[in-house]
N, C-alpha and C positions, 0 to 999 in steps of 0.2 A: 174890572181886575180881579185878578188871581191874588190869595194868599195862602203863602206856604209856610206853615209856623215848623219850627226844626228846621226852617231852609239853609241853615247852613251848614248842619249836619250836613252826617251818612247818604243815608239814600234824598233828604229833601237838597241840597245841593245837586246832587244828579236829577234831580225832578226840576229845578232850575236850570241847568246851564238845558234839559230837553226841550222844557217849554220856549225858552229861547232860540231854541232849535226853528221852532216853529212859528218863527216870530213875534210872537208873546215877552213883549217886556215889560207892557202895565202888572206886575210883580210885587206885592209889599210880602218882605220876609221877618217872620217875626222867628225870633232865636234870642241863646243866653248868652255874649260874647264876653261874659267872665275870662274862659280864656280867649285869646282873640289868636289864636292861632287857628282855629277855624276860620279864619276873614280867606284862609286860602282857598278854602273851597270854593268860594265866590267869586275868587280873582277871575276876572274875562269878563263873569254873567253882569249884564242887562240889566239891574233894576228899576220898579221907579218908587221904590222905600222902603224905609227898615224900620223895623217899632223893635225895642226890648221886651221881651217874652212878660214881662210886669207889664210895662204899660202896657199894653195890648189887654191881657187880660183885665186891668184896672177901667181898662174903655170897654168891649166886652158886656165884662156883669154891669156897666152905667148904663149902658144898651147903645151909647155912641156909636158914629156914622162913620164909615171913611169911602162917600160916592157910592157907587153901584157896585154890586161883585158877584159875579157868578158863582164861584165856588171858592172854598177854603179845603185845604189838602193840609189837614191835621195828622203832619209826621214831628210831632215836637212832643217828647217825653222822657220821663226814666231809664232808662233802657240796659240796665245797671242792674244786671241779673243776681248777683250777689248782694246786693243793696239791704237791708234787712231793717231798716225803715220806716216801717209801715205808715206814719202818719207822712210823710214824706213821699211816699211812693206814690201813696192814693188820690193825698193831693196831687200830685200835680198830673196822674194818670187817667186816675177819676173826675175826682172834684172838676178840676182844668177845664177835661174832655168834657162834662155837661156842659160846660158855662160855653163851651165852643158851639155846640149844637144848641143848645135854646141861642144863642143869636143869628145863627146859620136858619133856624127857624125865623123867625121877627122878624129879618132881611131878605126870605128866601131864596138866603144862597143854595146851592149842592154842599155834603158834606161830602169828603173821601178821609176816613181815617183808618190810620196806622192799626190795624191788633195784634197778634200774635200771635205764632202755632205756642207760644208756653203755654197757652190757655190748654191742652191736649195734656198735661202733666205726661206721667211717665204712660198713657193708654197709649191703647195702639188699634184705637178708632176717630182718621182724623177727618171726618166728615161735619163740615157744621153743624147740624143737628148732632154733634152721637151728646148722648145724657150722659148724664154723672160728671161732668168734665171736674176733674182733681188735678189743680196747679203743683209742681214741689216746688213752687216759692213766690212771693208774694208781689214779683213783679206780675207773674204772669196769672196772678188771682186779677192783681188791679185791670188787665185788658179786659177778662174775661166779666168782671163784675160792669164795666162798660159796657161790652157787646150785651148783658142780659138785661142791663136797664135801660137800653134801646130800646129790646124789641118787647118789656112792657108798658112802653110809652103809645104802643099803636100806632098807628097811621098815620103818617108823616106826612106831615103841608107842604118837606120839600124831599127829595133826592136823598140820600144817605148810604152808604157804600163803605161796606166796613173789608179789609184786606188781612188777614192772618198770614203776616208773612213768616215763613220758612226761616230756615240758617240762609241768611244775605252775606254776599261777599261781592268786593269791586274795588275800585279807586275812590276815593276822599276819605277810606276811613282813618287815614293814622293816629286821626284826630282822638282816636273814644279809647286809643292807650290800652290796660287789659278785656273791653271790651270790644277792641276790632275783632275781625274775625279768623277765625285759626290759618287762614291762606296769610292774612298780614303775618302773624306768628309765624308762621313754617319757612313765609320767606324771613322774615326778621335772627328766626335762628340759625337759620343754613347762614345769613353774613357773617355772627357772630362764630359759630364753631366750627360750623361748616353737619349739622348734623340738626333734620328733624325731632322733635320727640312726640311721643303718639303715647297714648294711656296703653297701661296692658291689658292682657282678661279680666272681665269683670261686667256685669250684670251677664253672665248665662252664653256672653259672647268672646270668643280670640283675641290673639294684640293686638291691635290696634280699627277690631272688625267694627267699633258701633259705627252706628249707620245715621248718618243724618237726608234729606234730602237741600241738600246747598243748590240756591238761585242767585243768580247772576244780578247784581245790582242796573245794568240795564234791560231785565226783561221785566223786574218789579217797575222802575219807572215806565215801562210799554201799559202795563199791565195798569197803570194809575191813571196814564195817559185816556187807554182804552174806557174805564169809568167815568171819567170826565165825556166826551165822546158821545160816551152811548146812552142811550137813550131808556136801556132795560136793563142797565146794569139798576140791584136794588139788593140792601143788604149786604151777608155777609158768603165775601169769598176767601177760600185757599188761594196763599202764592206761591206754589212753590215749581218746582216739574212735575211732578205727578212720580218721581222715581228717586230713591234713596242712593248712596254712594256711600262708600264706606269711610274713614279715615287714614286709613293707608289707600285708599285710592288718591284722594289727595294732596295728599302727598307725595307720591309717584307723579303726580301734575306738576306740584310746584318745585320735585327735586328737577323734572322733562326742563319746566319753560325754563328755569338756570342751567342746566347742563350738568351740575353736578352734587352732590349730597351724599347724605345718607339717612337713617330710619333708625332707630332706637324706643325701644316700649320701657315704659319708668309703670309703678303701681299709682292708681287713682289716690289718691290725700281722702282719708276716710269719712273727716267732713263736709266732701263734694260725694261721696258715693250719691246720699237720699237726695239729693236735690237734683240730678243727674237725666237728663231726656237720653236715654243708648241708642232710641230709634225713633223718628222721624219719615215721615212721606207724606206728604200733601196727597187727597184725594182731592184734582180740579174738577170730577165734574159736573158742577156746576156753572164753574168755569170756562171751561167748554162748550155747558149748552147755553148758556145767557150770551154766549157767539163772541169769547178770545178764544183767534183762532191762532195768534203767530206761534212761533217754536221756539220750545226750551233749549241758550245756549251751552252745551256739554259741559263739564264744571274743566278736560282741559281745554276747551278754549279759553271759558270763562277765566283762569287762570290764566292765560298767555297773554288776555285783552290787560287783565286785572297788574304784572306786574311789568306788561310795556310803558308803565306808565309811574313807577317807582325806581 
Protein backbone atom coordinates (compact mmCIF):
# COMPACT_ATOMS: atom_id res chain seq x y z
CA UNK A 1 0.00 0.00 0.00
CA UNK A 2 0.94 3.63 -0.55
CA UNK A 3 -0.19 6.49 1.69
CA UNK A 4 -0.64 10.02 0.35
CA UNK A 5 -1.23 12.66 3.01
CA UNK A 6 -2.87 15.79 1.67
CA UNK A 7 -4.14 13.47 -1.03
CA UNK A 8 -7.22 15.56 -1.82
CA UNK A 9 -5.13 18.71 -2.15
CA UNK A 10 -3.34 20.26 -5.09
CA UNK A 11 -0.13 18.26 -5.44
CA UNK A 12 -1.45 15.23 -3.57
CA UNK A 13 -4.43 14.70 -5.86
CA UNK A 14 -2.28 15.07 -8.98
CA UNK A 15 0.02 12.45 -7.49
CA UNK A 16 -2.89 10.07 -6.81
CA UNK A 17 -4.06 10.35 -10.43
CA UNK A 18 -0.50 9.73 -11.66
CA UNK A 19 -0.21 6.64 -9.48
CA UNK A 20 -3.52 5.42 -10.91
CA UNK A 21 -2.08 5.91 -14.40
CA UNK A 22 0.68 3.51 -13.36
CA UNK A 23 -1.91 0.95 -12.33
CA UNK A 24 -1.66 1.63 -8.60
CA UNK A 25 -4.94 1.91 -6.74
CA UNK A 26 -3.75 0.47 -3.41
CA UNK A 27 -3.63 4.03 -2.07
CA UNK A 28 -4.79 5.39 1.25
CA UNK A 29 -5.61 9.09 1.01
CA UNK A 30 -5.27 11.12 4.20
CA UNK A 31 -6.72 14.63 4.32
CA UNK A 32 -9.00 17.04 6.12
CA UNK A 33 -12.20 17.41 4.14
CA UNK A 34 -13.75 20.06 6.36
CA UNK A 35 -13.84 21.90 3.05
CA UNK A 36 -15.74 19.25 1.13
CA UNK A 37 -15.18 21.01 -2.19
CA UNK A 38 -11.78 19.32 -2.37
CA UNK A 39 -13.46 16.00 -3.14
CA UNK A 40 -13.63 17.14 -6.78
CA UNK A 41 -9.85 16.81 -7.05
CA UNK A 42 -10.21 13.06 -6.60
CA UNK A 43 -13.25 12.60 -8.83
CA UNK A 44 -12.49 9.63 -11.04
CA UNK A 45 -9.51 8.53 -8.93
CA UNK A 46 -9.25 4.97 -7.64
CA UNK A 47 -8.20 4.63 -4.01
CA UNK A 48 -8.28 1.81 -1.49
CA UNK A 49 -9.18 3.88 1.56
CA UNK A 50 -9.63 7.37 2.98
CA UNK A 51 -8.74 8.46 6.51
CA UNK A 52 -9.25 11.80 8.16
CA UNK A 53 -6.02 13.55 9.09
CA UNK A 54 -6.84 13.62 12.82
CA UNK A 55 -7.66 9.90 12.87
CA UNK A 56 -4.50 9.10 10.92
CA UNK A 57 -2.38 11.12 13.33
CA UNK A 58 -3.94 9.37 16.32
CA UNK A 59 -3.22 5.97 14.80
CA UNK A 60 0.40 6.60 13.83
CA UNK A 61 1.19 8.22 17.19
CA UNK A 62 -0.23 5.09 18.82
CA UNK A 63 1.97 2.94 16.57
CA UNK A 64 -0.98 1.27 14.85
CA UNK A 65 -0.54 -0.60 11.59
CA UNK A 66 -2.23 -0.31 8.18
CA UNK A 67 -0.80 -3.49 6.74
CA UNK A 68 2.34 -3.47 4.57
CA UNK A 69 3.15 0.09 3.41
CA UNK A 70 5.84 0.71 0.79
CA UNK A 71 5.95 4.49 1.05
CA UNK A 72 4.30 7.55 2.51
CA UNK A 73 4.08 10.59 0.25
CA UNK A 74 3.70 13.26 2.93
CA UNK A 75 2.18 16.21 1.05
CA UNK A 76 -0.19 17.37 3.78
CA UNK A 77 0.67 20.71 5.41
CA UNK A 78 -0.55 24.17 6.19
CA UNK A 79 0.66 26.00 3.08
CA UNK A 80 -0.78 29.43 3.87
CA UNK A 81 2.26 31.71 3.84
CA UNK A 82 0.15 34.48 5.40
CA UNK A 83 -0.77 32.37 8.45
CA UNK A 84 0.96 33.78 11.52
CA UNK A 85 -0.46 31.42 14.14
CA UNK A 86 2.89 29.84 14.92
CA UNK A 87 1.45 27.27 17.32
CA UNK A 88 -0.85 25.90 14.63
CA UNK A 89 1.82 26.08 11.90
CA UNK A 90 4.47 24.29 13.95
CA UNK A 91 2.06 21.59 15.12
CA UNK A 92 0.83 20.93 11.58
CA UNK A 93 4.08 21.18 9.63
CA UNK A 94 6.72 20.22 12.17
CA UNK A 95 5.33 18.09 15.00
CA UNK A 96 3.00 16.09 12.76
CA UNK A 97 5.80 15.52 10.24
CA UNK A 98 8.05 14.19 13.01
CA UNK A 99 5.30 11.72 13.89
CA UNK A 100 5.03 10.61 10.25
CA UNK A 101 8.78 10.07 10.08
CA UNK A 102 8.79 8.10 13.33
CA UNK A 103 6.02 5.84 12.08
CA UNK A 104 7.80 5.26 8.74
CA UNK A 105 11.00 4.35 10.58
CA UNK A 106 9.21 1.84 12.78
CA UNK A 107 7.30 0.33 9.86
CA UNK A 108 10.20 0.32 7.35
CA UNK A 109 8.35 2.56 4.87
CA UNK A 110 10.05 5.06 2.55
CA UNK A 111 9.17 8.67 3.36
CA UNK A 112 8.91 11.23 0.56
CA UNK A 113 7.86 14.59 1.96
CA UNK A 114 7.13 18.11 0.80
CA UNK A 115 9.51 20.80 1.92
CA UNK A 116 9.48 24.27 0.34
CA UNK A 117 11.61 26.91 -1.33
CA UNK A 118 10.22 29.24 1.35
CA UNK A 119 13.11 28.01 3.51
CA UNK A 120 15.47 30.19 1.41
CA UNK A 121 13.69 33.40 2.35
CA UNK A 122 15.14 36.50 0.73
CA UNK A 123 18.49 34.87 -0.02
CA UNK A 124 19.99 34.15 -3.43
CA UNK A 125 21.82 30.91 -2.60
CA UNK A 126 19.40 28.17 -3.59
CA UNK A 127 21.56 25.13 -2.95
CA UNK A 128 20.15 22.46 -0.65
CA UNK A 129 23.17 22.83 1.65
CA UNK A 130 23.19 26.65 1.62
CA UNK A 131 24.21 28.01 5.05
CA UNK A 132 22.38 30.55 7.20
CA UNK A 133 18.90 30.18 5.71
CA UNK A 134 16.51 32.88 6.93
CA UNK A 135 12.85 32.26 6.02
CA UNK A 136 10.61 35.30 5.76
CA UNK A 137 7.54 33.76 7.40
CA UNK A 138 6.60 31.12 9.94
CA UNK A 139 5.52 28.76 7.15
CA UNK A 140 9.02 28.72 5.69
CA UNK A 141 10.52 28.35 9.16
CA UNK A 142 8.29 25.37 9.96
CA UNK A 143 9.52 23.62 6.82
CA UNK A 144 13.15 24.45 7.56
CA UNK A 145 12.83 23.16 11.12
CA UNK A 146 11.74 19.74 9.89
CA UNK A 147 14.54 19.59 7.29
CA UNK A 148 17.08 20.45 9.98
CA UNK A 149 15.55 18.11 12.56
CA UNK A 150 15.77 15.20 10.13
CA UNK A 151 19.40 16.03 9.40
CA UNK A 152 20.20 15.80 13.10
CA UNK A 153 18.74 12.27 13.30
CA UNK A 154 21.79 10.88 11.50
CA UNK A 155 21.56 7.76 9.40
CA UNK A 156 17.98 6.55 8.94
CA UNK A 157 16.91 2.95 8.82
CA UNK A 158 14.55 3.95 6.02
CA UNK A 159 14.98 6.07 2.91
CA UNK A 160 13.84 9.67 3.37
CA UNK A 161 13.54 12.15 0.49
CA UNK A 162 12.63 15.81 1.05
CA UNK A 163 11.46 17.86 -1.92
CA UNK A 164 11.77 21.63 -1.74
CA UNK A 165 9.01 22.80 -4.06
CA UNK A 166 9.42 26.14 -5.76
CA UNK A 167 6.38 27.97 -7.23
CA UNK A 168 4.07 25.15 -8.27
CA UNK A 169 1.07 25.73 -10.54
CA UNK A 170 -1.35 23.56 -12.47
CA UNK A 171 -4.72 21.80 -12.34
CA UNK A 172 -6.58 20.95 -9.09
CA UNK A 173 -5.74 24.08 -7.10
CA UNK A 174 -8.92 26.16 -7.30
CA UNK A 175 -9.89 25.06 -3.76
CA UNK A 176 -6.82 26.83 -2.34
CA UNK A 177 -8.44 30.25 -2.59
CA UNK A 178 -5.94 33.04 -1.96
CA UNK A 179 -3.11 30.49 -1.71
CA UNK A 180 -3.66 29.16 -5.23
CA UNK A 181 -0.88 29.92 -7.70
CA UNK A 182 -0.73 33.22 -9.54
CA UNK A 183 -1.76 31.41 -12.74
CA UNK A 184 -5.14 30.72 -11.13
CA UNK A 185 -5.42 34.30 -9.82
CA UNK A 186 -4.41 35.85 -13.14
CA UNK A 187 -6.99 33.77 -14.97
CA UNK A 188 -9.70 34.78 -12.49
CA UNK A 189 -8.76 38.44 -12.84
CA UNK A 190 -8.98 38.17 -16.62
CA UNK A 191 -12.43 36.60 -16.41
CA UNK A 192 -13.67 39.27 -14.02
CA UNK A 193 -12.14 42.44 -15.47
CA UNK A 194 -10.12 41.62 -18.56
CA UNK A 195 -7.00 42.80 -16.71
CA UNK A 196 -4.12 41.01 -14.97
CA UNK A 197 -2.71 42.99 -12.05
CA UNK A 198 0.96 42.68 -11.12
CA UNK A 199 3.02 44.34 -8.42
CA UNK A 200 4.82 47.45 -9.55
CA UNK A 201 8.47 48.25 -9.03
CA UNK A 202 9.97 47.18 -5.67
CA UNK A 203 12.88 45.21 -4.25
CA UNK A 204 15.18 46.81 -6.82
CA UNK A 205 13.33 45.58 -9.92
CA UNK A 206 10.88 47.18 -12.33
CA UNK A 207 7.15 46.72 -12.81
CA UNK A 208 6.25 43.02 -12.90
CA UNK A 209 9.90 41.99 -13.03
CA UNK A 210 9.99 40.06 -9.76
CA UNK A 211 11.17 36.59 -10.75
CA UNK A 212 10.26 33.12 -9.52
CA UNK A 213 11.01 29.57 -10.55
CA UNK A 214 7.53 28.52 -11.72
CA UNK A 215 7.23 24.73 -11.97
CA UNK A 216 4.32 22.78 -13.44
CA UNK A 217 2.62 20.32 -11.09
CA UNK A 218 3.08 17.49 -13.57
CA UNK A 219 6.83 17.92 -13.22
CA UNK A 220 6.55 17.98 -9.42
CA UNK A 221 4.65 14.70 -9.58
CA UNK A 222 7.31 13.26 -11.89
CA UNK A 223 10.00 14.07 -9.32
CA UNK A 224 7.94 12.40 -6.57
CA UNK A 225 7.63 9.26 -8.68
CA UNK A 226 11.35 9.33 -9.49
CA UNK A 227 12.11 9.60 -5.77
CA UNK A 228 9.89 6.57 -5.16
CA UNK A 229 11.44 4.51 -7.97
CA UNK A 230 15.07 5.49 -7.46
CA UNK A 231 17.29 3.61 -5.07
CA UNK A 232 19.76 6.48 -5.16
CA UNK A 233 17.42 9.32 -4.21
CA UNK A 234 17.99 10.31 -0.60
CA UNK A 235 18.00 13.55 1.36
CA UNK A 236 16.96 16.99 0.10
CA UNK A 237 16.29 18.04 -3.48
CA UNK A 238 15.14 21.32 -4.97
CA UNK A 239 12.14 20.89 -7.27
CA UNK A 240 12.01 23.69 -9.81
CA UNK A 241 12.95 24.19 -13.44
CA UNK A 242 16.35 25.63 -12.64
CA UNK A 243 15.45 28.95 -14.29
CA UNK A 244 13.53 31.98 -13.09
CA UNK A 245 10.86 33.78 -15.11
CA UNK A 246 9.26 37.14 -14.44
CA UNK A 247 5.67 37.72 -13.44
CA UNK A 248 5.38 39.67 -16.69
CA UNK A 249 6.30 36.48 -18.57
CA UNK A 250 3.69 34.50 -16.67
CA UNK A 251 0.97 37.10 -17.15
CA UNK A 252 1.68 37.25 -20.88
CA UNK A 253 1.40 33.46 -21.05
CA UNK A 254 -2.03 33.58 -19.39
CA UNK A 255 -3.23 36.39 -21.68
CA UNK A 256 -1.94 34.48 -24.73
CA UNK A 257 -3.66 31.27 -23.64
CA UNK A 258 -6.99 33.09 -23.23
CA UNK A 259 -6.49 35.22 -26.33
CA UNK A 260 -7.42 38.49 -24.67
CA UNK A 261 -6.57 40.80 -21.78
CA UNK A 262 -4.13 43.46 -20.64
CA UNK A 263 -1.66 43.96 -17.80
CA UNK A 264 -1.59 46.73 -15.22
CA UNK A 265 0.62 47.36 -12.19
CA UNK A 266 -0.37 48.06 -8.60
CA UNK A 267 1.77 49.05 -5.59
CA UNK A 268 2.95 46.23 -3.34
CA UNK A 269 1.21 46.44 0.07
CA UNK A 270 3.56 47.69 2.76
CA UNK A 271 2.69 44.79 5.09
CA UNK A 272 3.71 42.27 2.42
CA UNK A 273 6.98 43.80 1.29
CA UNK A 274 9.08 42.51 4.20
CA UNK A 275 7.93 38.90 3.77
CA UNK A 276 8.03 38.76 -0.03
CA UNK A 277 10.42 36.59 -2.01
CA UNK A 278 11.29 38.78 -4.99
CA UNK A 279 13.51 36.15 -6.62
CA UNK A 280 13.74 32.36 -6.59
CA UNK A 281 15.64 30.01 -8.87
CA UNK A 282 16.18 26.38 -7.98
CA UNK A 283 19.65 24.94 -8.12
CA UNK A 284 18.79 21.48 -9.47
CA UNK A 285 22.36 20.21 -9.78
CA UNK A 286 21.83 17.55 -7.12
CA UNK A 287 18.56 16.41 -8.68
CA UNK A 288 20.26 15.97 -12.06
CA UNK A 289 23.38 14.34 -10.63
CA UNK A 290 21.31 11.75 -8.79
CA UNK A 291 19.43 10.74 -11.91
CA UNK A 292 16.33 12.83 -12.64
CA UNK A 293 16.74 13.44 -16.37
CA UNK A 294 13.31 14.53 -17.63
CA UNK A 295 12.96 18.04 -19.09
CA UNK A 296 10.77 20.59 -17.35
CA UNK A 297 7.68 22.12 -18.95
CA UNK A 298 7.98 25.79 -19.98
CA UNK A 299 5.51 28.22 -18.42
CA UNK A 300 3.95 28.80 -21.85
CA UNK A 301 3.17 25.09 -22.23
CA UNK A 302 2.31 24.65 -18.55
CA UNK A 303 -0.14 27.57 -18.56
CA UNK A 304 -1.84 26.19 -21.69
CA UNK A 305 -2.20 22.78 -20.07
CA UNK A 306 -3.51 24.32 -16.84
CA UNK A 307 -6.10 26.58 -18.44
CA UNK A 308 -7.28 23.82 -20.78
CA UNK A 309 -8.71 22.11 -17.68
CA UNK A 310 -10.74 25.14 -16.50
